[in-house]
C-alpha positions as CSV (number, residue, x, y, z in Angstrom):
1,M,-58.1,52.2,-9.7
2,K,-59.4,48.6,-9.2
3,T,-57.7,47.5,-12.5
4,N,-54.3,48.9,-11.1
5,I,-54.8,46.8,-7.9
6,F,-54.9,43.6,-10.1
7,I,-52.3,44.7,-12.6
8,I,-49.5,45.5,-10.2
9,P,-49.6,42.1,-8.4
10,A,-49.9,40.3,-11.7
11,L,-47.0,42.2,-13.1
12,F,-45.0,41.4,-10.0
13,I,-45.7,37.7,-10.2
14,F,-44.8,37.7,-13.9
15,L,-41.5,39.3,-13.1
16,I,-40.7,36.9,-10.5
17,I,-41.5,34.0,-12.7
18,T,-39.5,35.1,-15.7
19,S,-36.5,36.0,-13.6
20,C,-36.3,32.6,-12.2
21,E,-34.4,31.2,-15.1
22,S,-33.8,27.4,-14.7
23,K,-30.3,26.1,-15.3
24,T,-29.5,23.8,-18.2
25,D,-27.8,20.5,-17.6
26,Q,-24.6,22.2,-18.9
27,D,-24.7,24.9,-16.4
28,T,-25.3,22.5,-13.5
29,D,-22.4,20.3,-14.7
30,E,-20.0,23.3,-14.9
31,L,-21.1,24.4,-11.4
32,S,-21.0,21.0,-9.6
33,Y,-18.0,19.4,-11.4
34,S,-15.8,22.3,-12.4
35,N,-12.7,21.0,-10.7
36,V,-13.2,17.2,-11.0
37,T,-11.7,15.3,-13.9
38,E,-13.3,12.1,-14.9
39,E,-10.7,9.4,-15.2
40,I,-11.2,5.7,-15.8
41,I,-9.0,4.1,-13.0
42,T,-7.8,0.5,-13.7
43,D,-7.1,-2.1,-11.0
44,E,-3.4,-1.5,-11.7
45,D,-3.9,2.2,-11.1
46,K,-5.8,1.6,-7.9
47,E,-3.0,-0.6,-6.6
48,E,-0.4,2.0,-7.6
49,I,-2.3,4.9,-5.9
50,K,-2.7,2.7,-2.7
51,N,1.0,2.0,-2.6
52,I,1.8,5.7,-3.1
53,I,-0.4,6.6,-0.1
54,D,1.2,3.9,2.0
55,Q,4.6,5.2,1.1
56,K,3.6,8.8,1.9
57,N,2.2,7.6,5.2
58,T,5.5,5.8,6.1
59,E,7.4,9.1,5.1
60,L,5.1,11.2,7.3
61,E,5.6,8.8,10.3
62,K,9.3,9.5,10.1
63,L,8.8,13.4,9.8
64,Y,6.4,13.4,12.8
65,K,9.0,11.4,14.8
66,E,11.9,13.7,13.7
67,G,9.7,16.8,14.2
68,K,10.2,18.1,10.6
69,M,6.9,19.9,10.4
70,E,7.8,22.1,7.5
71,E,8.8,19.1,5.4
72,A,5.7,17.2,6.7
73,A,3.5,20.2,5.5
74,T,4.6,19.6,1.9
75,Y,2.4,16.3,2.0
76,F,-0.8,18.5,2.5
77,S,-2.6,20.9,0.3
78,E,-2.2,24.6,1.0
79,D,-5.9,24.7,2.3
80,V,-5.6,21.5,4.4
81,I,-8.1,21.0,7.2
82,Q,-7.0,18.7,10.0
83,L,-9.7,17.8,12.5
84,A,-7.7,16.6,15.5
85,P,-9.8,15.4,18.6
86,N,-10.8,17.8,21.3
87,T,-9.5,20.9,19.6
88,K,-10.3,23.4,16.8
89,P,-9.6,22.5,13.3
90,I,-6.2,23.2,11.9
91,K,-6.6,25.2,8.6
92,G,-3.9,25.8,6.1
93,T,-0.2,24.6,6.0
94,Q,1.1,27.5,8.1
95,M,-1.3,26.7,10.9
96,F,-0.4,23.0,10.5
97,I,3.3,23.9,11.0
98,D,2.6,26.1,14.0
99,E,0.3,23.8,15.8
100,W,2.5,20.7,15.2
101,N,5.6,22.5,16.3
102,K,4.0,23.3,19.6
103,A,2.9,19.5,19.9
104,I,6.2,18.0,19.1
105,S,8.0,20.4,21.5
106,Q,6.4,18.4,24.2
107,G,8.0,15.1,23.0
108,E,8.5,12.5,20.4
109,W,5.4,11.5,18.4
110,N,5.6,8.0,17.0
111,F,2.8,7.1,14.6
112,D,2.0,3.8,12.8
113,F,-0.3,4.4,10.0
114,R,-2.0,1.6,8.2
115,V,-4.1,1.9,5.0
116,E,-7.2,-0.2,5.5
117,E,-9.3,0.7,2.5
118,V,-9.2,3.3,-0.3
119,K,-12.1,4.6,-2.5
120,Y,-11.3,6.1,-5.8
121,Y,-13.0,9.2,-7.3
122,G,-11.0,10.5,-10.3
123,N,-8.5,12.9,-9.0
124,A,-9.6,12.3,-5.4
125,V,-9.1,9.4,-3.1
126,V,-10.6,8.7,0.3
127,E,-8.5,6.6,2.6
128,L,-9.8,4.8,5.7
129,G,-6.8,3.9,7.9
130,S,-6.0,2.8,11.4
131,Y,-3.2,4.1,13.6
132,D,-1.3,3.7,16.6
133,L,0.4,6.5,18.4
134,E,3.0,6.7,21.3
135,I,4.1,10.1,22.6
136,L,7.4,10.0,24.7
137,P,7.6,13.2,26.6
138,A,10.7,15.5,26.3
139,G,12.8,16.3,29.3
140,G,11.0,19.0,31.3
141,S,7.7,18.3,29.6
142,E,4.7,18.3,32.0
143,M,3.0,15.8,29.6
144,P,2.9,12.2,30.7
145,P,3.7,9.3,28.3
146,F,0.7,8.6,26.1
147,K,-0.5,5.9,23.9
148,D,-3.5,6.0,21.5
149,E,-5.1,3.9,18.8
150,G,-7.8,4.6,16.4
151,Y,-8.9,5.2,12.8
152,Y,-8.8,8.1,10.4
153,V,-10.3,9.3,7.2
154,V,-8.2,11.2,4.7
155,L,-9.2,12.9,1.5
156,W,-6.3,12.9,-0.9
157,E,-6.4,15.0,-4.0
158,K,-4.0,14.9,-7.0
159,I,-2.6,18.5,-7.2
160,D,-0.1,19.3,-9.8
161,G,0.6,15.6,-10.4
162,D,1.2,14.8,-6.7
163,W,-1.1,13.3,-4.2
164,K,-1.7,15.7,-1.3
165,I,-3.8,15.4,1.9
166,V,-6.8,17.9,1.8
167,W,-8.7,16.7,4.9
168,D,-7.5,14.6,7.7
169,A,-9.8,13.4,10.5
170,P,-8.4,11.0,13.2
171,V,-10.8,9.2,15.6
172,S,-9.5,7.5,18.7
173,S,-10.8,4.1,19.6
174,L,-9.9,4.5,23.2
175,P,-12.4,5.8,25.7
176,L,-12.1,9.3,27.3
177,P,-10.8,9.2,30.9
178,G,-13.6,8.3,33.3
179,Q,-15.7,6.9,30.5
180,G,-15.1,3.2,31.1
181,S,-13.6,0.6,28.8
182,E,-16.5,0.3,26.3
183,T,-19.4,2.5,25.5
184,E,-22.4,1.8,23.3
185,M,-23.8,4.2,20.8
């Protein structure tokens, strides 16, 4: 009986150790980098990509102003996440269209996007940009005129040969009402 008391825990420990198989480097590479393609990006490629992003931003400014949200949604991946301030995340192109149609029904949204810096990672690019925004209320809207300025971080990904926005996170530089003109962190 005493022998069984020691054999059962020893067998249990042996099974745990042998079942914890370590992953090879190949397994890890396949898990971590399954959808990333390594590309060598030249300075010319970087400049071209930055110009494409700048052009797409200019086109988006026009689409927001004109209220063409279905067309604007084509600049985003199907699983886009937009992290707008003071609200829940917008997830997916249909939610993007629905939420932005509500917003533009209140007035005209005039954005000015500026590419400040771009970091390149194969088929992905991170854009740090700045923006100015002016909202002109529609007739009958309860919303007052509004101006904002700030920065944003956008993750772009090359999907089916076209650069699409995957994540979009704007951050206002203006203080919240009642906060004062400057706050320190």
